[in-house]
KENUKOL-854503 format. One record per residue: residue in three letters; x, y, z of N, C-alpha, C in turn. Coordinates in steps of 0.05 Angstrom, whole numbers, padded with zeros to 5 digits, always signed. Example, Ala and Ser with C-alpha at 12.3 -4.5 7.8 and 13.67 -1.06 7.14 Angstrom:
<kolnus>
ala+00264-00114+00156+00246-00090+00156+00264-00066+00156/ser+00257-00045+00142+00273-00021+00143+00258+00001+00157/
</kolnus>
This chain:
<kolnus>
met+00016-00024+00000+00000+00000+00000+00017+00025+00000/thr+00039+00025+00015+00057+00048+00015+00084+00039+00004/gln+00098+00059-00005+00124+00053-00017+00144+00067+00001/thr+00164+00052+00010+00184+00064+00028+00202+00083+00012/arg+00206+00106+00023+00224+00126+00010+00252+00121+00019/ser+00271+00133+00006+00299+00129+00012+00307+00140+00040/asn+00291+00159+00050+00298+00170+00076+00282+00157+00098/asn+00272+00133+00093+00257+00117+00112+00229+00126+00118/ser+00219+00147+00104+00192+00155+00108+00175+00142+00086/ser+00149+00137+00093+00132+00124+00073+00106+00139+00071/tyr+00097+00144+00047+00072+00158+00042+00055+00141+00023/thr+00030+00146+00022+00012+00133+00003+00020+00141-00025/gln+00020+00121-00043+00028+00126-00071+00003+00122-00089/glu+00004+00136-00112-00019+00136-00131-00027+00107-00139/leu-00007+00090-00143-00012+00063-00152-00031+00048-00133/cys-00028+00054-00107-00044+00040-00087-00065+00059-00074/phe-00069+00082-00086-00086+00102-00073-00115+00092-00068/glu-00127+00080-00088-00155+00070-00085-00157+00051-00062/gln-00139+00032-00061-00139+00012-00039-00135+00026-00012/ala-00116+00044-00011-00109+00057+00015-00132+00074+00025/ile-00144+00090+00007-00165+00109+00015-00190+00095+00025/asn-00194+00071+00014-00218+00055+00022-00212+00036+00046/gln-00187+00033+00053-00181+00014+00075-00166+00029+00097/asp-00140+00029+00097-00125+00040+00120-00131+00069+00126/ile-00133+00086+00105-00139+00114+00109-00167+00117+00121/ala-00186+00103+00109-00214+00104+00118-00216+00095+00147/leu-00201+00074+00155-00201+00064+00182-00191+00085+00202/leu-00169+00098+00195-00159+00119+00213-00179+00143+00214/trp-00190+00150+00191-00209+00173+00190-00233+00167+00208/gln-00242+00142+00209-00265+00136+00226-00259+00138+00255/ser-00233+00139+00262-00226+00141+00291-00223+00170+00300/arg-00228+00189+00282-00224+00217+00289-00244+00226+00311/ser-00236+00246+00326-00254+00261+00343-00262+00286+00326/glu-00287+00295+00329-00296+00318+00313-00318+00332+00328/gly-00323+00357+00320-00345+00371+00333-00347+00399+00321/lys-00363+00416+00333-00366+00444+00324-00364+00461+00349/leu-00353+00484+00346-00352+00503+00368-00362+00530+00358/lys-00372+00546+00376-00382+00573+00369-00359+00592+00370/ser-00356+00607+00348-00335+00628+00347-00345+00653+00360/phe-00330+00675+00358-00336+00700+00372-00364+00711+00366/asp-00374+00705+00341-00400+00716+00333-00421+00694+00330/lys-00416+00672+00344-00435+00649+00344-00435+00632+00318/thr-00416+00638+00300-00413+00621+00276-00402+00594+00285/asp-00414+00572+00274-00404+00545+00280-00379+00539+00264/ile-00358+00531+00278-00333+00523+00264-00329+00493+00269/tyr-00327+00478+00247-00322+00449+00249-00292+00444+00254/trp-00287+00425+00272-00259+00417+00278-00257+00387+00279/cys-00233+00377+00276-00228+00348+00279-00199+00343+00287/lys-00194+00320+00299-00167+00313+00307-00163+00282+00306/leu-00138+00274+00301-00130+00246+00302-00107+00244+00321/thr-00110+00230+00343-00090+00229+00363-00083+00201+00372/asn-00058+00198+00382-00048+00173+00393-00033+00180+00419/pro-00039+00166+00441-00026+00173+00466+00004+00171+00465/asn+00015+00157+00446+00044+00154+00443+00058+00177+00428/his+00042+00194+00415+00053+00216+00400+00059+00240+00418/asn+00082+00253+00414+00089+00276+00430+00093+00301+00414/lys+00084+00300+00388+00086+00324+00371+00061+00327+00355/ala+00054+00351+00348+00028+00356+00335+00031+00375+00311/ile+00015+00370+00291+00013+00388+00267-00015+00398+00265/val-00018+00424+00263-00044+00436+00257-00045+00443+00227/val-00064+00431+00213-00066+00435+00184-00087+00456+00179/val-00079+00477+00165-00097+00500+00158-00102+00499+00128/asn-00126+00492+00120-00132+00487+00092-00138+00513+00077/gly-00142+00509+00051-00145+00532+00033-00174+00539+00027/arg-00179+00558+00009-00206+00565+00001-00219+00542-00013/ile-00244+00539-00009-00262+00517-00020-00256+00490-00007/glu-00237+00488+00011-00229+00462+00022-00243+00455+00048/ser-00240+00430+00056-00250+00420+00082-00229+00400+00092/ala-00229+00396+00118-00212+00376+00130-00218+00348+00118/trp-00242+00344+00109-00249+00318+00097-00232+00312+00072/lys-00224+00334+00058-00208+00330+00034-00180+00320+00040/tyr-00171+00324+00065-00143+00320+00073-00138+00292+00086/gln-00156+00273+00082-00154+00247+00096-00127+00233+00090/glu-00119+00234+00065-00094+00220+00057-00070+00234+00070/leu-00069+00260+00070-00047+00275+00082-00046+00270+00112/phe-00070+00271+00125-00071+00266+00154-00060+00238+00160/tyr-00067+00219+00144-00058+00191+00148-00028+00190+00146/asp-00017+00201+00125+00012+00200+00121+00028+00214+00143/leu+00018+00237+00152+00031+00251+00174+00028+00236+00201/phe+00005+00224+00205+00000+00209+00229+00019+00185+00231/gln+00024+00172+00208+00042+00149+00207+00071+00158+00214/gln+00077+00183+00211+00103+00193+00218+00105+00201+00247/gly+00084+00196+00263+00085+00201+00292+00074+00227+00301/tyr+00059+00240+00284+00046+00266+00291+00017+00263+00298/asp+00007+00276+00318-00022+00280+00322-00030+00302+00303/ile-00054+00299+00292-00063+00318+00271-00088+00333+00280/tyr-00088+00359+00277-00111+00376+00284-00118+00393+00260/ser-00144+00397+00255-00152+00414+00233-00180+00425+00238/phe-00188+00442+00220-00215+00455+00222-00223+00467+00195/asp-00248+00472+00192-00258+00485+00168-00263+00514+00173/his-00254+00531+00154-00258+00560+00157-00288+00567+00155/arg-00295+00589+00168-00323+00598+00166-00330+00602+00136/gly-00355+00596+00130-00365+00600+00103-00358+00577+00084/gln-00345+00556+00094-00338+00533+00076-00337+00507+00092/gly-00333+00485+00077-00332+00459+00090-00357+00454+00107/leu-00353+00443+00131-00375+00436+00148-00380+00458+00169/ser-00366+00481+00166-00371+00504+00183-00395+00519+00172/ser-00406+00537+00188-00430+00552+00179-00425+00568+00154/arg-00444+00568+00135-00443+00586+00113-00454+00613+00122/leu-00445+00634+00110-00449+00661+00121-00470+00677+00106/ile-00476+00669+00081-00495+00684+00065-00515+00664+00052/asp-00536+00675+00039-00557+00659+00027-00546+00640+00006/asp-00528+00650-00011-00516+00633-00032-00494+00617-00019/ser-00501+00592-00013-00482+00575+00003-00457+00567-00013/glu-00458+00571-00039-00435+00564-00056-00416+00587-00063/met-00422+00611-00052-00405+00634-00058-00384+00637-00035/gly-00359+00640-00043-00338+00644-00023-00341+00672-00011/tyr-00344+00673+00015-00350+00699+00028-00337+00700+00055/val-00328+00724+00062-00320+00729+00090-00325+00759+00094/lys-00334+00767+00118-00339+00796+00122-00312+00810+00126/glu-00296+00800+00144-00269+00812+00149-00249+00789+00149/phe-00226+00792+00137-00206+00770+00137-00198+00763+00166/ser-00198+00783+00183-00190+00779+00211-00209+00760+00225/asp-00234+00756+00214-00252+00736+00226-00239+00708+00225/tyr-00225+00702+00203-00211+00676+00201-00191+00672+00224/leu-00177+00694+00231-00157+00693+00252-00170+00688+00279/met-00192+00701+00284-00206+00698+00309-00217+00669+00312/asp-00227+00658+00289-00236+00631+00289-00213+00612+00296/met-00190+00617+00283-00166+00599+00288-00158+00601+00317/asp-00158+00624+00328-00150+00628+00356-00169+00612+00375/lys-00195+00613+00368-00215+00599+00384-00211+00569+00382/val-00205+00559+00358-00201+00531+00354-00176+00521+00369/leu-00154+00537+00367-00129+00530+00381-00132+00529+00411/gln-00148+00548+00422-00154+00547+00451-00169+00521+00458/his-00187+00514+00440-00203+00489+00445-00185+00464+00444/phe-00166+00464+00424-00148+00441+00421-00129+00438+00445/asp-00119+00461+00455-00099+00461+00477-00076+00442+00472/leu-00056+00451+00457-00034+00435+00449-00010+00437+00469/ser-00015+00448+00492+00007+00454+00511+00022+00429+00521/his+00011+00405+00519+00024+00382+00530+00044+00369+00509/tyr+00045+00379+00485+00063+00368+00465+00091+00379+00468/asp+00111+00363+00461+00139+00372+00461+00143+00391+00437/lys+00130+00385+00415+00133+00402+00391+00106+00407+00378/arg+00103+00432+00367+00078+00439+00354+00084+00454+00327/tyr+00072+00445+00306+00078+00456+00280+00052+00465+00265/leu+00055+00483+00247+00034+00492+00229+00040+00484+00201/leu+00021+00472+00187+00023+00466+00159-00001+00478+00145/ala+00003+00497+00127-00019+00512+00116-00017+00514+00086/his-00040+00513+00073-00041+00514+00043-00056+00538+00033/ser-00045+00551+00013-00059+00572-00003-00071+00594+00014/met-00098+00597+00014-00110+00617+00032-00104+00611+00061/gly-00103+00585+00067-00095+00577+00094-00067+00587+00101/gly-00049+00589+00081-00023+00600+00085-00023+00629+00093/ala-00041+00644+00081-00044+00672+00089-00056+00674+00117/ile-00076+00657+00123-00089+00658+00149-00068+00651+00171/ala-00053+00629+00166-00033+00620+00186-00011+00641+00190/thr-00003+00654+00168+00018+00674+00169+00008+00698+00185/arg-00016+00707+00178-00028+00730+00193-00032+00723+00223/tyr-00039+00698+00228-00043+00689+00256-00016+00692+00271/ile+00005+00682+00259+00032+00683+00272+00040+00712+00276/gln+00034+00729+00256+00042+00757+00257+00026+00773+00279/thr+00001+00765+00284-00016+00780+00302-00019+00768+00329/his-00008+00743+00333-00011+00730+00359+00017+00721+00369/pro+00033+00741+00378+00061+00735+00386+00063+00714+00408/glu+00041+00710+00422+00041+00691+00445+00037+00662+00436/his+00035+00657+00410+00031+00630+00400+00054+00612+00408/his+00049+00586+00408+00070+00567+00417+00079+00548+00396/phe+00078+00556+00370+00087+00539+00349+00118+00540+00346/asp+00129+00517+00339+00158+00515+00336+00168+00521+00308/ala+00151+00516+00288+00158+00522+00260+00132+00522+00244/ile+00134+00533+00220+00111+00534+00202+00120+00527+00174/ala+00104+00511+00160+00109+00505+00132+00085+00514+00116/leu+00090+00528+00094+00069+00539+00077+00070+00526+00049/ser+00047+00514+00041+00045+00502+00015+00031+00522-00004/ala+00045+00532-00024+00034+00551-00044+00017+00572-00030/pro+00029+00587-00011+00013+00607+00004+00003+00630-00013/met-00020+00640-00006-00033+00662-00020-00022+00689-00010/phe+00001+00697-00020+00012+00723-00014+00006+00743-00036/gly-00010+00734-00055-00019+00750-00078-00033+00730-00096/val-00050+00740-00113-00065+00723-00131-00053+00726-00159/asn-00051+00704-00174-00041+00705-00201-00060+00720-00219/met-00052+00742-00230-00070+00758-00248-00053+00773-00268/ala-00067+00783-00288-00054+00799-00309-00041+00824-00297/pro-00017+00831-00307-00003+00854-00295-00020+00880-00294/tyr-00037+00884-00314-00053+00909-00314-00074+00909-00291/leu-00080+00885-00281-00100+00884-00259-00088+00888-00231/arg-00061+00883-00229-00048+00883-00203-00053+00909-00188/leu-00050+00931-00202-00053+00957-00189-00081+00964-00181/val-00101+00954-00196-00128+00962-00191-00145+00941-00176/ala-00134+00917-00172-00150+00895-00161-00163+00902-00134/ile-00147+00913-00116-00158+00919-00089-00179+00941-00090/pro-00173+00965-00102-00194+00985-00103-00219+00976-00119/leu-00214+00961-00141-00237+00952-00157-00255+00933-00142/ser-00243+00914-00128-00260+00895-00112-00274+00909-00089/gln-00261+00930-00078-00273+00946-00057-00297+00962-00068/ile-00294+00973-00091-00315+00989-00104-00339+00971-00111/leu-00333+00947-00123-00354+00929-00130-00370+00919-00106/thr-00356+00916-00084-00369+00907-00059-00387+00929-00049/ala-00379+00954-00051-00395+00976-00042-00419+00981-00061/val-00416+00976-00087-00437+00981-00106-00460+00962-00104/tyr-00454+00936-00100-00475+00916-00098-00484+00912-00069/pro-00509+00916-00063-00519+00914-00036-00517+00885-00024/lys-00519+00865-00042-00516+00838-00032-00492+00825-00044/pro-00480+00805-00031-00455+00792-00041-00458+00783-00070/thr-00437+00789-00085-00437+00782-00114-00411+00768-00121/tyr-00413+00749-00140-00388+00736-00148-00369+00756-00161/ala-00344+00753-00155-00323+00769-00168-00325+00764-00198/pro-00318+00784-00215-00319+00781-00244-00305+00755-00253/gly-00318+00740-00270-00306+00715-00281-00310+00691-00263/his-00325+00694-00241-00329+00671-00223-00358+00663-00222/gln-00363+00638-00213-00390+00627-00213-00393+00607-00190/ala-00417+00595-00188-00422+00574-00168-00404+00550-00173/tyr-00404+00530-00155-00387+00507-00157-00388+00494-00184/tyr-00365+00490-00196-00363+00477-00222-00337+00461-00223/pro-00340+00434-00223-00315+00417-00223-00302+00417-00251/lys-00280+00429-00253-00266+00430-00280-00257+00402-00287/pro-00261+00394-00312-00251+00368-00321-00221+00366-00315/phe-00212+00342-00309-00184+00337-00301-00164+00350-00321/asp-00170+00346-00347-00151+00355-00367-00145+00385-00367/ile-00163+00401-00357-00159+00430-00356-00159+00441-00328/asn-00156+00424-00308-00157+00434-00280-00130+00447-00273/pro-00130+00469-00258-00105+00483-00251-00093+00473-00225/leu-00104+00453-00212-00096+00446-00185-00076+00423-00183/ser-00080+00402-00198-00063+00378-00194-00061+00361-00220/gln-00038+00348-00223-00034+00330-00245-00038+00301-00237/ser-00047+00296-00212-00052+00269-00203-00082+00263-00209/glu-00086+00246-00229-00114+00240-00237-00129+00226-00215/val-00117+00207-00202-00131+00192-00181-00138+00209-00157/arg-00120+00227-00149-00126+00244-00126-00147+00266-00133/tyr-00144+00276-00158-00163+00297-00166-00192+00286-00168/his-00195+00262-00180-00221+00250-00183-00233+00243-00156/trp-00216+00233-00138-00225+00226-00111-00237+00251-00097/phe-00223+00274-00098-00232+00298-00085-00258+00309-00098/arg-00260+00307-00124-00285+00316-00137-00308+00297-00131/asp-00303+00271-00129-00323+00252-00122-00333+00256-00093/leu-00314+00263-00076-00321+00268-00048-00341+00291-00046/tyr-00337+00312-00062-00355+00335-00062-00383+00328-00074/glu-00384+00308-00091-00410+00298-00101-00424+00282-00080/lys-00409+00266-00065-00421+00250-00044-00429+00267-00020/met-00415+00289-00016-00420+00307+00006-00424+00336-00005/pro-00447+00341-00019-00451+00366-00032-00450+00390-00013/glu-00453+00385+00013-00451+00407+00032-00423+00419+00034/leu-00403+00405+00022-00375+00415+00022-00371+00435-00001/lys-00389+00435-00021-00383+00450-00046-00382+00481-00041/ile-00361+00493-00053-00358+00522-00053-00349+00529-00081/gly-00361+00550-00093-00353+00559-00119-00334+00583-00118/gly-00338+00602-00135-00320+00625-00137-00323+00644-00114/pro-00304+00662-00111-00305+00681-00088-00322+00705-00095/ser-00332+00717-00074-00347+00742-00077-00328+00766-00080/thr-00338+00788-00089-00321+00812-00091-00309+00819-00064/arg-00325+00816-00043-00315+00823-00016-00292+00804-00007/trp-00295+00778-00014-00274+00759-00006-00248+00767-00021/val-00250+00774-00047-00226+00782-00062-00213+00807-00049/trp-00229+00827-00043-00219+00851-00030-00205+00844-00004/gln-00218+00829+00014-00207+00822+00040-00182+00804+00037/gly-00184+00785+00018-00161+00766+00014-00136+00781+00004/leu-00140+00799-00015-00117+00814-00026-00105+00832-00005/met-00121+00844+00011-00111+00861+00033-00094+00845+00052/ala-00104+00822+00059-00090+00804+00078-00063+00795+00066/ala-00064+00788+00041-00040+00778+00027-00018+00800+00028/lys-00027+00825+00024-00009+00848+00025+00003+00851+00053/gln-00013+00847+00073-00004+00850+00101+00016+00828+00108/cys+00012+00804+00097+00032+00782+00101+00060+00791+00093/ile+00062+00805+00070+00088+00814+00061+00098+00838+00076/gln+00079+00856+00084+00087+00880+00098+00098+00874+00126/gln+00088+00853+00139+00094+00849+00167+00111+00824+00172/thr+00130+00818+00153+00147+00795+00156+00163+00797+00182/arg+00169+00820+00191+00185+00824+00216+00172+00811+00240/gln+00146+00807+00238+00131+00795+00261+00133+00764+00262/ile+00147+00752+00242+00149+00723+00241+00176+00716+00253/arg+00176+00703+00276+00201+00698+00291+00207+00668+00294/ile+00191+00651+00280+00196+00623+00281+00206+00613+00254/pro+00219+00590+00253+00228+00579+00227+00205+00576+00208/leu+00209+00583+00183+00188+00583+00163+00198+00570+00137/leu+00183+00551+00127+00188+00538+00101+00166+00545+00082/leu+00174+00555+00058+00155+00561+00037+00159+00541+00014/leu+00138+00526+00008+00138+00507-00015+00124+00521-00038/gln+00139+00525-00059+00127+00539-00083+00124+00519-00106/ala+00100+00519-00118+00095+00502-00142+00103+00518-00167/ser+00122+00508-00182+00132+00524-00204+00111+00530-00226/glu+00091+00512-00228+00071+00515-00249+00045+00527-00238/asp+00046+00540-00215+00022+00551-00202+00010+00573-00219/thr-00017+00571-00224-00031+00592-00238-00053+00604-00220/ile-00054+00596-00195-00075+00605-00176-00065+00629-00160/val-00042+00624-00146-00031+00646-00130-00006+00657-00144/ser+00004+00679-00133+00026+00692-00146+00053+00683-00135/asn+00069+00669-00151+00096+00661-00143+00114+00685-00140/arg+00109+00705-00155+00125+00730-00153+00122+00742-00125/asp+00098+00742-00115+00093+00753-00088+00105+00735-00066/gln+00106+00709-00071+00119+00691-00052+00149+00697-00050/ile+00161+00703-00073+00190+00710-00074+00194+00736-00059/arg+00176+00756-00063+00178+00781-00049+00177+00777-00019/phe+00159+00759-00011+00155+00753+00018+00181+00741+00030/ile+00192+00721+00017+00215+00707+00028+00240+00724+00028/lys+00243+00741+00007+00266+00760+00006+00265+00780+00029/lys+00241+00788+00036+00237+00808+00057+00241+00794+00084/leu+00230+00769+00087+00231+00755+00112+00260+00748+00120/val+00276+00741+00100+00304+00732+00106+00321+00754+00119/lys+00312+00779+00115+00327+00801+00127+00325+00802+00158/thr+00302+00791+00168+00299+00792+00197+00296+00764+00210/asn+00294+00743+00193+00291+00716+00203+00309+00698+00185/his+00331+00690+00197+00350+00674+00181+00343+00645+00180/asp+00322+00637+00195+00314+00609+00195+00290+00605+00177/cys+00293+00613+00152+00271+00609+00133+00282+00597+00108/ala+00265+00583+00093+00274+00568+00070+00253+00569+00048/leu+00262+00569+00023+00244+00568+00000+00251+00542-00015/lys+00231+00526-00020+00235+00502-00036+00216+00503-00060/ile+00227+00504-00084+00210+00504-00108+00207+00475-00117/ile+00181+00467-00119+00175+00441-00130+00171+00444-00160/tyr+00192+00439-00175+00192+00443-00204+00173+00423-00218/gly+00155+00434-00234+00136+00417-00249+00109+00415-00235/ala+00107+00423-00210+00082+00419-00195+00062+00441-00200/lys+00036+00434-00199+00015+00454-00199+00009+00462-00171/his-00012+00478-00167-00018+00492-00142-00019+00474-00117/glu-00032+00451-00120-00037+00434-00096-00015+00413-00094/val+00008+00422-00083+00031+00404-00082+00026+00380-00063/leu+00008+00383-00044+00002+00361-00025-00019+00342-00037/phe-00029+00348-00061-00048+00330-00075-00038+00324-00103/glu-00012+00328-00107+00000+00325-00134+00008+00296-00140/gln+00020+00292-00164+00031+00266-00171+00053+00260-00150/asp+00058+00234-00147+00076+00224-00126+00103+00239-00126/gln+00115+00242-00149+00142+00254-00150+00143+00282-00137/tyr+00122+00298-00141+00121+00324-00129+00112+00324-00100/arg+00092+00307-00095+00081+00305-00067+00102+00293-00048/asn+00115+00272-00057+00136+00260-00040+00158+00281-00033/asp+00166+00296-00053+00186+00317-00049+00176+00338-00029/ala+00152+00347-00032+00140+00367-00014+00139+00356+00015/leu+00130+00331+00018+00128+00319+00045+00155+00314+00057/asp+00174+00304+00041+00201+00300+00051+00213+00326+00062/thr+00210+00347+00046+00221+00373+00053+00208+00384+00079/thr+00182+00381+00080+00167+00392+00103+00175+00377+00129/leu+00175+00350+00127+00180+00334+00151+00209+00337+00160/glu+00227+00340+00141+00256+00345+00148+00258+00372+00162/phe+00244+00392+00152+00245+00419+00164+00234+00418+00192/phe+00211+00404+00196+00200+00401+00223+00220+00386+00241/his+00232+00366+00230+00251+00350+00246+00274+00367+00256/gln+00283+00386+00240+00306+00403+00247+00298+00423+00269/his+00272+00427+00272+00263+00448+00292+00244+00436+00312/
</kolnus>
């Protein structure tokens, strides 16, 4: 079911994915603890955890836009096998957490800082104080949320953070870069009710051949099938307000690198068309001036979702992440 890597770590491989996801991974997933908690404004936030009394280190996984902890079962399994307890949650407005507006498939948040308050509430609930080591692993929008959390909560107790294709900017045409924030702000003000950002729509599963997320056919189809079996997980395009808030937060991530005082690893997908690789480089160049314990790893050939990619890219991303955590 798993293939042993040269560095003694073993992860699920595509060849055995179907078997693993229906057997060993499903078995571990069934053993999870889960629930919902009320955030600061009474919004229900879904959380889950996979723990073993013999584990003394923990990873909190912060997922991206349109995602749910349910999508991460394979990753949780692989990390759990490496001796980590796994904690995760669904952001407000998506996954199994409360939807915030009438159109349940529109990506929406009132203020980006709401995500940070939710995360703080969840972490208080988890109480990771008994672990020897605590790490953050965050993807895409989750990368921006986790970064802003570290920047605004200096009392956090994480030992290191790894970011997979973090949203420090959105990939867009150069002529849009200067106007994107004011334009999305104006569109939000003009329309009295939440509206999809230009070019976006309700949930639409792109055919594998033209999807911008992953080149792993088996992983991509599994994730799309999951959303058909659990339609309550579906989220489509972002609202104008989400774009405005998201771009503002991405900008703050780069502006406030000085506030990041723990080791940081940035995994960049060379073929990413979702987030801005240029802004990731800006971020890391600025960060290294005040934090010498940071690293950039470019996964050459990978699309946006390096943790759901073909084995060659995913194995590389996981090896790099776990080695980085091991060093800290």
